[in-house]
Biotite code that builds the C-alpha atoms (Angstrom):
import biotite.structure as struc

atoms = struc.array([
    struc.Atom([-0.004, 0.009, -0.071], chain_id="A", res_id=1, res_name="MET", atom_name="CA", element="C"),
    struc.Atom([1.317, 3.773, -0.967], chain_id="A", res_id=2, res_name="CYS", atom_name="CA", element="C"),
    struc.Atom([1.719, 5.834, 2.210], chain_id="A", res_id=3, res_name="GLU", atom_name="CA", element="C"),
    struc.Atom([2.009, 9.641, 1.740], chain_id="A", res_id=4, res_name="PHE", atom_name="CA", element="C"),
    struc.Atom([4.239, 11.972, 3.900], chain_id="A", res_id=5, res_name="THR", atom_name="CA", element="C"),
    struc.Atom([2.470, 15.472, 3.229], chain_id="A", res_id=6, res_name="VAL", atom_name="CA", element="C"),
    struc.Atom([4.684, 18.628, 3.052], chain_id="A", res_id=7, res_name="PHE", atom_name="CA", element="C"),
    struc.Atom([2.979, 22.346, 3.027], chain_id="A", res_id=8, res_name="LEU", atom_name="CA", element="C"),
    struc.Atom([5.579, 24.816, 2.105], chain_id="A", res_id=9, res_name="ASP", atom_name="CA", element="C"),
    struc.Atom([8.631, 22.934, 2.684], chain_id="A", res_id=10, res_name="GLY", atom_name="CA", element="C"),
    struc.Atom([7.430, 21.732, 5.988], chain_id="A", res_id=11, res_name="GLU", atom_name="CA", element="C"),
    struc.Atom([6.072, 18.003, 6.920], chain_id="A", res_id=12, res_name="ARG", atom_name="CA", element="C"),
    struc.Atom([2.803, 18.312, 8.350], chain_id="A", res_id=13, res_name="VAL", atom_name="CA", element="C"),
    struc.Atom([1.365, 14.713, 7.760], chain_id="A", res_id=14, res_name="PHE", atom_name="CA", element="C"),
    struc.Atom([2.731, 11.081, 7.636], chain_id="A", res_id=15, res_name="GLU", atom_name="CA", element="C"),
    struc.Atom([1.281, 7.652, 6.258], chain_id="A", res_id=16, res_name="ASP", atom_name="CA", element="C"),
    struc.Atom([-1.345, 9.284, 4.580], chain_id="A", res_id=17, res_name="ALA", atom_name="CA", element="C"),
    struc.Atom([-3.776, 7.134, 2.288], chain_id="A", res_id=18, res_name="VAL", atom_name="CA", element="C"),
    struc.Atom([-6.550, 9.238, 2.061], chain_id="A", res_id=19, res_name="PHE", atom_name="CA", element="C"),
    struc.Atom([-7.098, 12.858, 0.587], chain_id="A", res_id=20, res_name="CYS", atom_name="CA", element="C"),
    struc.Atom([-10.693, 14.205, 0.195], chain_id="A", res_id=21, res_name="ARG", atom_name="CA", element="C"),
    struc.Atom([-11.898, 18.118, -0.056], chain_id="A", res_id=22, res_name="VAL", atom_name="CA", element="C"),
    struc.Atom([-14.854, 18.996, 2.311], chain_id="A", res_id=23, res_name="GLU", atom_name="CA", element="C"),
    struc.Atom([-16.215, 21.898, 2.823], chain_id="A", res_id=24, res_name="ALA", atom_name="CA", element="C"),
    struc.Atom([-13.764, 23.735, 1.053], chain_id="A", res_id=25, res_name="GLY", atom_name="CA", element="C"),
    struc.Atom([-10.836, 22.695, 3.040], chain_id="A", res_id=26, res_name="GLU", atom_name="CA", element="C"),
    struc.Atom([-8.114, 19.136, 2.681], chain_id="A", res_id=27, res_name="LEU", atom_name="CA", element="C"),
    struc.Atom([-9.134, 16.145, 4.974], chain_id="A", res_id=28, res_name="LEU", atom_name="CA", element="C"),
    struc.Atom([-5.988, 13.835, 5.272], chain_id="A", res_id=29, res_name="LEU", atom_name="CA", element="C"),
    struc.Atom([-6.572, 10.008, 7.151], chain_id="A", res_id=30, res_name="LYS", atom_name="CA", element="C"),
    struc.Atom([-3.842, 7.826, 7.377], chain_id="A", res_id=31, res_name="ASP", atom_name="CA", element="C"),
    struc.Atom([-3.489, 4.425, 8.117], chain_id="A", res_id=32, res_name="ILE", atom_name="CA", element="C"),
    struc.Atom([-5.189, 4.086, 11.452], chain_id="A", res_id=33, res_name="LEU", atom_name="CA", element="C"),
    struc.Atom([-7.908, 5.833, 10.190], chain_id="A", res_id=34, res_name="GLY", atom_name="CA", element="C"),
    struc.Atom([-5.951, 9.343, 12.634], chain_id="A", res_id=35, res_name="GLN", atom_name="CA", element="C"),
    struc.Atom([-7.188, 12.547, 10.178], chain_id="A", res_id=36, res_name="SER", atom_name="CA", element="C"),
    struc.Atom([-6.345, 15.973, 10.234], chain_id="A", res_id=37, res_name="LYS", atom_name="CA", element="C"),
    struc.Atom([-7.810, 19.229, 8.086], chain_id="A", res_id=38, res_name="ARG", atom_name="CA", element="C"),
    struc.Atom([-6.188, 21.621, 6.224], chain_id="A", res_id=39, res_name="PHE", atom_name="CA", element="C"),
    struc.Atom([-7.986, 24.560, 5.448], chain_id="A", res_id=40, res_name="SER", atom_name="CA", element="C"),
    struc.Atom([-6.760, 27.762, 2.455], chain_id="A", res_id=41, res_name="ARG", atom_name="CA", element="C"),
    struc.Atom([-4.222, 25.389, 1.009], chain_id="A", res_id=42, res_name="CYS", atom_name="CA", element="C"),
    struc.Atom([-4.272, 23.541, -2.221], chain_id="A", res_id=43, res_name="HIS", atom_name="CA", element="C"),
    struc.Atom([-2.198, 20.577, -3.565], chain_id="A", res_id=44, res_name="ILE", atom_name="CA", element="C"),
    struc.Atom([0.005, 20.856, -5.949], chain_id="A", res_id=45, res_name="VAL", atom_name="CA", element="C"),
    struc.Atom([1.547, 17.600, -6.743], chain_id="A", res_id=46, res_name="GLU", atom_name="CA", element="C"),
    struc.Atom([1.446, 14.229, -5.684], chain_id="A", res_id=47, res_name="VAL", atom_name="CA", element="C"),
    struc.Atom([4.446, 11.915, -6.601], chain_id="A", res_id=48, res_name="ASN", atom_name="CA", element="C"),
    struc.Atom([3.284, 8.035, -6.137], chain_id="A", res_id=49, res_name="VAL", atom_name="CA", element="C"),
    struc.Atom([7.224, 7.050, -6.508], chain_id="A", res_id=50, res_name="VAL", atom_name="CA", element="C"),
    struc.Atom([8.681, 9.501, -4.288], chain_id="A", res_id=51, res_name="ALA", atom_name="CA", element="C"),
    struc.Atom([4.665, 9.335, -1.632], chain_id="A", res_id=52, res_name="GLU", atom_name="CA", element="C"),
    struc.Atom([4.626, 12.262, -1.372], chain_id="A", res_id=53, res_name="LYS", atom_name="CA", element="C"),
    struc.Atom([1.857, 14.872, -1.544], chain_id="A", res_id=54, res_name="ILE", atom_name="CA", element="C"),
    struc.Atom([2.878, 18.627, -1.938], chain_id="A", res_id=55, res_name="VAL", atom_name="CA", element="C"),
    struc.Atom([0.357, 21.554, -0.617], chain_id="A", res_id=56, res_name="LEU", atom_name="CA", element="C"),
    struc.Atom([0.714, 24.936, -0.691], chain_id="A", res_id=57, res_name="GLU", atom_name="CA", element="C"),
    struc.Atom([-1.011, 27.811, 1.115], chain_id="A", res_id=58, res_name="LYS", atom_name="CA", element="C"),
    struc.Atom([-4.093, 29.656, -1.400], chain_id="A", res_id=59, res_name="ASP", atom_name="CA", element="C"),
])
């Protein structure tokens, strides 16, 4: 299974993400254990499966 490390403006902000969805204008991320974190006022600029990373940027 592919688990992603998530970066926001160059800083690691979430690890082992397996789920990402936009809900009510926010990005919702969940890890393999079901823990979640929401990010507002940002968007995805890169999803790299080979490097297992998602890059976010503030709006």
